[in-house]
Phi, psi and omega in degrees: 000131183288145177233153178298137182281326183227156179292139175275128183292164178298318181294318178295317179298314182294319179291328174298314184280345180289342183274355178276106183234154173269125179256146177285141180293147177280103182266135176232155177288142177291143181292333183270309189247354178066022175278148180283126179223163174287141184300147175060037176229158176287139180290122181289343182279312186244345176081025182257137174223126178057039177079006181240146174284112185258315181245147174263117183262122178278137178279138180282130177252139181271134177285135177281124179270000000 
C-alpha cells in the first residue's frame, strides 16, 4: 500500500481542504405542476417525469378530530 514520501505542510493541507464546498442543487420547475425539483428526477408532487405519468401520488386526507 502506498504511503506519502514527505509530510504535507499546513498551508498545502489547508488549501487542499479549502476546495471542499457544499453546492446548492440545480432546481428547475416541473413541466406539469411548476414545483421546483432536481433535474432528471421524478416530481415528488405530481409523479411526472419527461412528460409522462410515472408514479401515482396519493393525496393526503386530513382526519376529522
